[in-house]
LOROPA-796062 format. One record per residue (C-alpha): x, y, z; residue number from 1. Coordinates in pm, 1 decimal, decimal comma, always signed. Layout:
<sites>
          u          v          w   num
          X          Y          Z   NUM
...
</sites>
This chain:
<sites>
          u          v          w   num
       +0,0       +0,0       +0,0     1
     +290,2     +236,6      +74,4     2
     +419,0     +197,4     -281,0     3
      +74,0     +282,4     -416,9     4
      +54,8     +595,3     -200,8     5
     +403,0     +708,4     -306,5     6
     +330,1     +652,5     -675,7     7
       +7,9     +853,1     -661,7     8
     +173,1    +1131,5     -461,4     9
     +458,0    +1140,7     -715,0    10
     +208,9    +1168,8    -1002,4    11
      +21,9    +1450,4     -826,0    12
     +350,6    +1626,4     -750,4    13
     +475,8    +1602,3    -1110,1    14
     +142,3    +1717,8    -1248,1    15
     +138,3    +2017,4    -1011,6    16
     +503,6    +2106,2    -1072,2    17
     +463,5    +2125,5    -1449,7    18
     +185,0    +2384,6    -1421,4    19
     +350,9    +2615,3    -1167,0    20
     +428,7    +2977,2    -1253,8    21
     +811,6    +2931,8    -1259,7    22
     +782,7    +2647,0    -1513,5    23
     +533,0    +2842,0    -1720,2    24
     +760,1    +3151,1    -1716,0    25
    +1055,8    +2936,6    -1828,1    26
     +857,5    +2822,5    -2131,9    27
     +746,6    +3180,3    -2200,5    28
    +1111,0    +3293,2    -2204,2    29
    +1200,7    +3013,4    -2444,4    30
     +906,5    +3110,7    -2668,3    31
     +879,8    +2954,0    -3014,5    32
     +797,7    +2582,5    -3023,0    33
     +862,1    +2553,3    -2648,4    34
     +576,0    +2786,3    -2568,5    35
     +363,5    +2653,3    -2853,1    36
     +373,8    +2297,6    -2724,7    37
     +382,4    +2371,6    -2349,6    38
      +15,6    +2321,1    -2268,0    39
      -33,9    +2035,7    -2513,3    40
     +280,5    +1865,7    -2380,7    41
     +157,3    +1911,3    -2024,9    42
     -171,8    +1736,7    -2107,7    43
       +1,6    +1454,0    -2295,3    44
     +254,2    +1395,0    -2015,8    45
      -27,1    +1389,1    -1759,9    46
     -220,3    +1128,6    -1961,5    47
      +88,1     +921,7    -2048,2    48
     +192,3     +897,3    -1683,1    49
     -163,0     +844,4    -1557,3    50
     -240,1     +544,0    -1779,7    51
      +25,0     +305,9    -1635,3    52
      -56,0     +421,7    -1283,4    53
     -424,5     +337,4    -1331,2    54
     -325,0       +0,7    -1481,0    55
      -99,4      -73,0    -1183,2    56
     -368,2      +33,0     -935,1    57
     -634,4     -177,8    -1100,6    58
     -411,1     -487,3    -1084,8    59
     -366,4     -469,4     -707,5    60
     -564,8     -705,2     -483,1    61
     -852,4     -508,8     -331,6    62
    -1089,9     -566,6      -42,4    63
    -1445,6     -428,9      -77,9    64
    -1547,3     -202,8     +207,8    65
    -1885,2     -356,3     +279,7    66
    -2202,4     -376,5      +76,5    67
    -2331,5      -33,9      -31,0    68
    -2669,5      +60,1     +112,7    69
    -2956,5     +213,6      -81,8    70
    -2875,8     +554,2      +69,2    71
    -2509,5     +533,7      -28,2    72
    -2599,5     +436,4     -384,7    73
    -2853,4     +719,2     -398,4    74
    -2590,6     +965,1     -275,0    75
    -2347,0     +841,4     -536,9    76
    -2609,7     +896,2     -808,9    77
    -2663,2    +1252,9     -688,1    78
    -2286,9    +1314,2     -688,3    79
    -2258,6    +1173,8    -1040,6    80
    -2535,9    +1402,2    -1168,1    81
    -2373,5    +1699,0     -993,8    82
    -2036,8    +1611,0    -1152,5    83
    -2200,7    +1588,0    -1496,3    84
    -2358,4    +1933,8    -1447,0    85
    -2021,4    +2080,3    -1345,7    86
    -1837,5    +1930,1    -1643,3    87
    -2103,3    +2027,9    -1897,0    88
    -2125,4    +2378,0    -1750,3    89
    -1746,7    +2405,4    -1761,9    90
    -1739,2    +2294,2    -2125,6    91
    -1974,8    +2578,3    -2209,5    92
    -1772,7    +2833,6    -2011,2    93
    -1415,8    +2737,0    -2104,3    94
    -1236,6    +2715,5    -2436,1    95
    -1157,0    +2342,4    -2451,2    96
     -901,9    +2386,1    -2731,3    97
     -703,3    +2631,0    -2516,6    98
     -739,1    +2405,1    -2211,1    99
     -590,0    +2111,7    -2405,7   100
     -320,4    +2324,7    -2570,3   101
     -449,0    +2272,4    -2924,9   102
     -511,6    +2644,3    -2986,1   103
     -161,5    +2739,8    -2864,5   104
       -1,2    +2479,5    -3091,8   105
     -204,2    +2594,8    -3393,5   106
     -118,2    +2959,1    -3322,8   107
     +251,8    +2869,5    -3309,5   108
     +227,7    +2675,6    -3637,7   109
      +52,1    +2971,7    -3801,9   110
     +303,0    +3223,9    -3663,0   111
      +45,7    +3395,4    -3443,1   112
      +70,2    +3493,5    -3079,1   113
     -188,1    +3326,9    -2858,9   114
     -404,4    +3587,3    -2691,8   115
     -434,0    +3546,3    -2314,3   116
     -751,9    +3388,0    -2182,2   117
    -1018,4    +3642,0    -2099,6   118
    -1175,4    +3664,6    -1755,1   119
    -1529,2    +3530,2    -1781,8   120
    -1816,7    +3526,3    -1534,5   121
    -2089,6    +3388,4    -1755,7   122
    -2275,1    +3057,1    -1746,6   123
    -2182,3    +2829,5    -1460,1   124
    -1902,9    +3068,7    -1357,8   125
    -2172,5    +3294,3    -1212,2   126
    -2230,4    +3030,3     -943,2   127
    -1896,0    +2857,9     -888,6   128
    -1536,5    +2959,9     -959,6   129
    -1394,8    +2612,6    -1030,7   130
    -1663,1    +2382,7    -1172,4   131
    -1420,9    +2121,1    -1308,4   132
    -1236,4    +2082,3     -979,8   133
    -1568,2    +2058,6     -797,8   134
    -1701,4    +1809,8    -1051,8   135
    -1382,2    +1605,5    -1029,6   136
    -1416,2    +1567,0     -652,9   137
    -1782,8    +1469,9     -688,0   138
    -1700,5    +1219,7     -962,9   139
    -1434,2    +1049,5     -749,8   140
    -1683,8     +977,2     -473,0   141
    -1969,2     +887,4     -707,5   142
    -1784,5     +589,7     -853,9   143
    -1903,9     +244,9     -741,2   144
    -1705,1      -38,0     -581,4   145
    -1533,9     +131,6     -289,5   146
    -1236,6      -78,5     -178,4   147
     -936,7      -31,0      +47,9   148
     -724,7      +63,0     -254,9   149
     -980,2     +293,8     -419,9   150
    -1041,1     +468,1      -85,6   151
     -671,4     +557,9      -64,2   152
     -657,3     +674,5     -426,5   153
     -978,2     +879,3     -398,7   154
     -853,6    +1044,8      -80,7   155
     -519,2    +1136,8     -239,9   156
     -686,2    +1269,4     -554,9   157
     -938,1    +1470,0     -351,6   158
     -650,4    +1636,0     -166,9   159
     -476,7    +1692,6     -498,2   160
     -783,9    +1858,7     -653,0   161
     -828,6    +2085,6     -351,0   162
     -458,6    +2177,7     -362,6   163
     -486,8    +2236,2     -736,8   164
     -780,8    +2468,2     -678,0   165
     -580,8    +2671,5     -426,9   166
     -279,1    +2691,4     -661,1   167
     -506,5    +2802,9     -944,3   168
     -658,4    +3066,2     -715,3   169
     -313,1    +3206,9     -639,8   170
     -226,8    +3221,2    -1009,6   171
     -555,2    +3393,7    -1099,2   172
     -514,8    +3648,0     -819,2   173
     -166,3    +3733,7     -947,1   174
     -278,8    +3752,2    -1312,9   175
     -613,0    +3930,2    -1272,8   176
     -569,8    +4135,7     -955,5   177
     -860,9    +4325,1     -806,3   178
    -1113,5    +4201,5    -1062,6   179
    -1059,7    +3844,8     -945,1   180
    -1059,3    +3945,0     -577,4   181
    -1403,2    +4102,5     -628,5   182
    -1515,7    +3782,3     -801,4   183
    -1395,2    +3578,5     -501,8   184
    -1609,0    +3786,1     -268,8   185
    -1920,2    +3716,5     -476,3   186
    -1885,4    +3358,9     -608,0   187
    -1802,8    +3042,9     -405,8   188
    -1492,1    +2842,5     -490,0   189
    -1598,7    +2476,8     -494,3   190
    -1965,4    +2450,0     -404,3   191
    -2233,6    +2671,4     -562,7   192
    -2424,0    +2762,2     -248,3   193
    -2498,6    +3124,6     -350,6   194
    -2756,6    +3026,7     -611,7   195
    -2935,0    +3362,8     -597,3   196
    -2654,5    +3539,9     -785,5   197
</sites>
């Protein structure tokens, strides 16, 4: 179990390190193809390192943690629907091509500079600042078949998503300044409890 924990922590650490401001600034200084492929490379590295880790985790012997009750299954269904709403809302609010790095790569190939992402407060972003992080946490706990191994992995990934949210908050505060601070005062971070906005 210790090896599993260390592997997942290493993956979370690598994934977080590659998106930090110092790494991003290094790529910006390099410019050219370095900057053009930075985001796309980040996504590909994340997926390429995640796939063997999921394969390894799935192959471990696992002990089910009891038989799920009707109420637990019902709660998991609610969490799954909530996660779906967060992801769909996020897809409508974010530019998926920029998120995956496809737009940056195309701009580099065409000799254009990629314009910085604009600050948006429309759609689901009127109710929650980080719908994909929120949806990711909900999705983790909505999945069936809770075992000793999946409990450890879900707990680590939940901590990772919360940490990622806080790191993203720091980056957005630095990039957007007072406009984002005002947004923070009005819109919740991870759970849309101010639905009257």
